[in-house]
C-alpha angles and dihedrals in degrees: 000000000000095000099060091049093051089048093052095050090048092051091049093049090048093051093051092048091049092047093050093048094051088049094051098046113050113197125255126206113254115254113256119239135218117255136198094023109160127204116278118244131223124222130188138072111303097226134110111274093025126113124241123201127205114226106201127196105272094185100065118149108261101023109257116238093201143017134199127198136210121179122213133204112205084341097305124115117264105220115241090004097124103123129102089252129045130193113218118239135197089268089065095058108126093001129115117239130210138169133222116211118192119199124209142188134161112268093018132095113249116260122210123191126178122213127233113269119258128236117278113295111252131214116285122235132230120243137197095021111161130198116282118245126228119225128194143064114306096227138098112280094025124114124237120207125201113228109196126196107280097192103064124145112258097028111258113245098186142009141208126201138204122179122211130205108207088339097310125111115264109224115253090353095134105126133092091263136042129200112220116236134185091269086067095052109117093009133105120244128207135165134216114215120196117203119212137188130165110271095016134104108248111257114211120195128178124220123230114269117263123232120271115299117248134222118268116279119268113233110262120230114292119261093025126128126222127196141187140169130052118016104176093126098034090261094146089067096220096121097259141077095229119126115241127205091189128050117272125186119260104239122250100003125126134150091037119158102179145009129208118194123193140167133217107252122274101008132058093250096141132203127177138203128203124196116208131204088263088057091243117140125229122189142190143171131046115018101173092128098030092269090154102041109015094248131101126273090274093067120113092267091061123200098310134044114184098184131033123279131182122261098222094187095062122070137162092024121173099176144000130210120202100164095097129067089258122053116238135187130197112214124208090260093062098252123129125224131194139202148157130038134076108291091012112140094244092058095058090068091190104081094247090140094053140306137296096057111176116189108297094345125082132195114239109243122239098007121111138146088042116157101174138017130188128173099330096327126106130196116208122209087246089067097254123130126223136189133207123187141154116253137167100189126041114115092174093066113096102173133096116317128192121189128207107226093212105042102026092229114149119217116221123195122189147146120255106238120236097023116114131140090037116161100177142021138192134177140160130221113237105175149030097256116021110213115211132207128212087247100052112000091216120067111143094068133025131265134193136201129196114207126207090253092065095254122130123220127195141186141167130051113016102174094132100031092265094146087067094220092119096258139082093226116128115237128212090185124050114267122189118260107244123260097351118132132149092035118163102172134038130184131177120210113184107289092352134074139202137200132185119206130212089264090061096249120138127226130189142184142171133052113010105184112141087019090288093165098049094223092125094258137084091222120124115240126214094186130038116277124193115253113225116228096020104106133132087033116172102173132017135189107161129273084024133062133178122216127213090259089062097251121136123229128195139186139168115027104023092153096298101044094231108106104117098181131026117281129185115258111230125235099030131105135154093031118160102179142017141195137188133199145125090031093298134102133217139195129190117209115221133227 
């Protein structure tokens, strides 16, 4: 009797519960699905660098309104590869590729189908690789440098080199450069460059053969000057206006100890000065503003002088500075003299800037005991550094001032604070009217000072990192060039700078357009970098340097502005000093 009752109650409860559930959860229609969807296919060459294209099923039932893609490598998802096409990378080499396509339509469950895997991806191939060039003088003792194609597809990540003599391999000649030996004399030289990139088969291309290699250059007569480059204004001194890609001798000059080449800002109208043993000065080139004789362009020399002539108004000269708008000379007695250029002291002719005006040359007032000058900076024999600039507005300055009655410019002369024990200076003029400050006196260009402890200090313009302190912040007061010690030579070159250490190594920093630094790149450097191939340097005037063996090496703008690393200049030996300016280059042969 008890069991039927229990069963009835349970049935009633179950019925109530089922009824309640049915009332609380109304039914929904099931989502329809795609049918008849076939695997997608993949078209395209299965090699690194090539593009693959997914070909989805276009006849799905119903017709899909959208598709999404996911590419797979060995079955694993390739990050960010979600387009209809996919370009194979080095990571795909040796792997099998597939693609998953998902089809979608409103009211239907998404359908995803994965393609079959491709065969293994092969190495890619380089395209558009041209023959390498060979740069450098074709004579024994010179260095040839391979210049591979830099516009390959894909971009080359590494190179290998192999040099050949008359088509036969040269033993151990497997670097980017090759020093020519006597074994190369009378032979032709070529180089094979192999381009490499991850995932690609190496592409090897051989250069054209050079002409026959010549014997080493015989040293020219001592005290002579040799020039090459631009000759638009007769600045090569060979009696012509013909450009020269090889050194030619400047006519009529002997007994020369130093050359200083300059250019009229902002053009490349060059002019040149040579100092002889007797401390006389000879000049040639452009004379538009009286650069050669201190007078205007109406002077007897006119606007152009193709061969050297004496500057009779200058005697007992120790050095010449042509990096500022006005030309200046330091005499052996430590006085500074100026000439040439609108507003320069020599052109006032009336002594308004100071006293002791002699003809077209004027003595710089309030400067004595000077042993070197460079672009508005003077080094005194006591190791202090002084600046002299034209300025119209500087109420903070309280030192000596001299006003040009014609132009209104005010000359300021002042000491650079914090610089003592200086042994050498270098600077470069970068504007028409340098504006000084009480702290530095020279702020539109950049200036450098070498101390007796071998450190280098810099101030002024720093747009391209030419102060070498790791920043591009302009400095009114000198800051130390980062990481340089044991320096013996410094040289400024526009917005770049160079230093030579005791060990003969060369370091450079600043702007690197047109390969100004010679480090093989065109990347600006905010700190000094070592220049490969420039060792044993005894003199430097960028983009030229002299090695202890008397050879001359150049980089950057050697006529075509394409020399990325130093190369030996053919036809020169026994050189002791160099200079560059006005698009031309100069070398002095020593005794």
